[in-house]
N, C-alpha and C positions, 0 to 999 in steps of 0.2 A: 539656522538649522542646527540641531544638537548633534554632535559627532556620535557615530556608532560606538557602542561599548566594545572594549577590547575583549576578544574571546578568551575564556579561561579554560579552554579545552586542554586535556593532557595527552601525552603520547599513547596512553592505553584507553583513551576514549574511542568508542566505536558506535556507529550507527548500524542497527541491525535491520536488514531488509528481508522479510519473509516473502518468498515468491519472487526471486530475482531473475528468473530466466525468461519471463515474458518480455514483450517489447517495452511495456511500461516499466517493468522491473529493471531492465537493462538501462533504460534512460535515467531512472532514479539513481542507480548505482553510479553511473558516469557523472551525473550532475553533482552528487555528493563528493566523489573522489576528486573531480576536477577542481572543486573548491577547497581542497586540502583536508577533507575529512576521511578518517579511516572507516571502511565499510566491511562488515561481516554480512554475507548474504547466503540465503539458502536456495536450493533448487531441488526438484524431485526427479525428473527424468530427462530434461533437456540439457545434456552435457555440452552441447554445442555453444550454449550461452556462456559457459565457463571459458571455453576456448576463445570466444569473442572478447570477453573482458580481459583475458590474459594478453591477447594481441593488442588490445587498445592501451593497456598499461605498459607495454614493452618500451623500455627506455625511460620510463617515468618512475618516480618513487612508488614503491609497492604499498598500496593503500587498501587493497581488497583481498578478502579471504572467502573462499567458497566452501560450503558444507552441504552435503546431500542429506536431506531428511524427508520423511513423509509426515506432513503436519497432522495427519489423522492418527499417527502412532504416538501414544503417550511415552513409549520407550525412546523413540527418536527425539522427542522434545526433551526428555531427560538427558539424553546424550549431548544435545546442544547446550543445555544449561551447564552440564559438567565441563564441557569444553570451555565455555566462557569463564567458569570459575577457575579452571586449571591455568588459563592464560592471564588471570587477574584482570579481565577486561571490565571497564566501566561502560555500561550500555547507556549512552546519552540520548539515544532516540530509537524507537521501534516503529518501523513502517510495515504494516500488514497488507501485503499485496497479493497473497495467495488467493486464487479464485478458480471456480469451475462453473461451466454452464452445461445445461442439458435441457434445451428448450423443447417444449411440446405443449399442446393444448391441455388444459386441466383435466378434461374428461379422459385423456389418455395417460395421465401421469400416475404412476404407482407410488406407493409409500417409499420404495427404494429410490425411485427417481427424485423424490423430494428430499429424503434424508441424505443422499449422497452429496448433493449440492450444499445442503446446510452443514454437513460435517466438515467440509473444507472451508467454506466461506465464512461461517459463523462460529461453529464449535471449535475449529482450529484456532481461530482468533482468541476465543475464550481460554483455550489450553495454553497458548503462548503467553498471554497476559498473566494468567495465574502463576506461571512459572517464573516470570521475569519482572513482575511489577514492583517487587521490593527493591530489586537492583535499580530500576528506573527511578523509583520514589526517593531513595536515599541520595541519588545524584541529581535530583530535581530535573528530571529529563522531560522528554516529549514523546507522545505517541500519536501516530497518524494512521488511520484506517482508510484504505481505498474502498469506498462504497460505490455508488452509481446513482445516476438520475432515475434508474429503474426502481430504486428503493424509495424514491420520493413520489413517483407518479404511477408506477405500475406499467406493465407492458404485456400485451397479448402473447401467450406462449411462454411467459417467464414467471409463473407463480413461485416456483422454487427459488429462482435467482433473485427476484424482487424481494421476497420475504427475507432471504439471507442478508441482502444489502440494507434493507430497512432495519434489520436486527443490529447491524454494525453501528448505525446511527444512534439507536437506543443505547447500545453498550457504551458508545463514546460519551453520551450525555451523562450517564450514570457514573462512569469512572471519573469523568471530569469533576463531578460534584464530590465524590468520595475522596479524591486525592488532591483537590485544590489546596487544602490546608498545608500540605507538605511541598507545594510548588510544582507538582507533576501536572503537566498540561496534556489534554487529550482532545484531538480534533479529527474530523473526517474530511475527505475530499470525494466529491461526487462527480466523476467525469461523465460527459455526454458521449457523443459519437467520436471515437478516437481511432485514428488510422492504425489498425493492427491487422493481423491475419484473419481475425474474425470478420472484418469488413470485406476481405477479398472475395468472399463468397456471394456478396451482394451484386446483382447486375448493375451495369453502368447507368442504365436509365433510372433505376431506383436510387442510386447514389446522387444523381442530379436532383431528384425530388427532395432527398434528405438535405442537401446543401441549400436548396431554395427555402426550406423551412427553418434554417438556422439564421438568426439575424446577422451574424458575422459572415455568412455565406461561404463557410469552409468547414471541412472536417478537422477536428483537433489532432494534434500530434502528441506522441508520448512525451515529448519535451514540455509541452504545455502542462501536463500533469506533474512532471518532475520539478518544474519551476515552482509549482504550488507547494509541493512536498518540501522543497528546500526552504521556502519561506516559513512554513509552519514548524520546522525543526530548528530554525535559526533563532537567535536572540531578538531579531527584528519583530517577531510575533509574540514577544514575551507576555503580552497582556491579553492574549486570545486563548480561550479554552472552551470546550463544549460546543464548538461550532462546526457546521458543515459548509465547506467552501465548494461551491458549484463551479465546475470548469467545463462549460458546455456551449460557449459561443452565444449564449443568450437563449438557448433552446427552451428552457422552462418559462421564459416570459411569454411564450406563445399561448 
């Protein structure tokens, strides 16, 4: 077995997590920081997530920085870029985890219902990539978009969400092609059913049916997604780009 390459990360190298206040976002931050990586992460309104990270890092080396932004605001994105420049940060990886759902049947969905989800899930990703891709490219970094199996199969009541997540997969493939020549890698992760607050609303009987339909017979955890993210931003995945890694317990095999 060939020994792993020695990391060439510097003190000012940071992984940037957009949407760090969700259960998946928090798990990604912890996974990265636990493995010795510096993490700059954003949140919008869930300040309790920042408190949780600060409590988790108490007594440990300070590796996390939180910034409050609204990904829908071009001005906020510019402020984030200015902060990164002022601190002379090298962004070694970008993980786009910001997401919004507004589920309803298509016949009830207004244009605003559609565009509001697209604005966060897809347009926000476009904005942040446009703002930071030169920083990532010059450092031969890695980008990971958190998509969804809904963007690969569709789901009743999720026209807006499914379209936005499918758009992330298409954006991933195109950026991977355009930036491969400079060593920038771009990949997606498509989680299936993950144990988050969104699933808490589902009746227990329905949860049993869901588990039965998953070949591995369990609901995924945020750590399952975080582990996949860590792999894709690490040197261990250095020959992988333009791919969508499905983390669903085998659900799409059905």
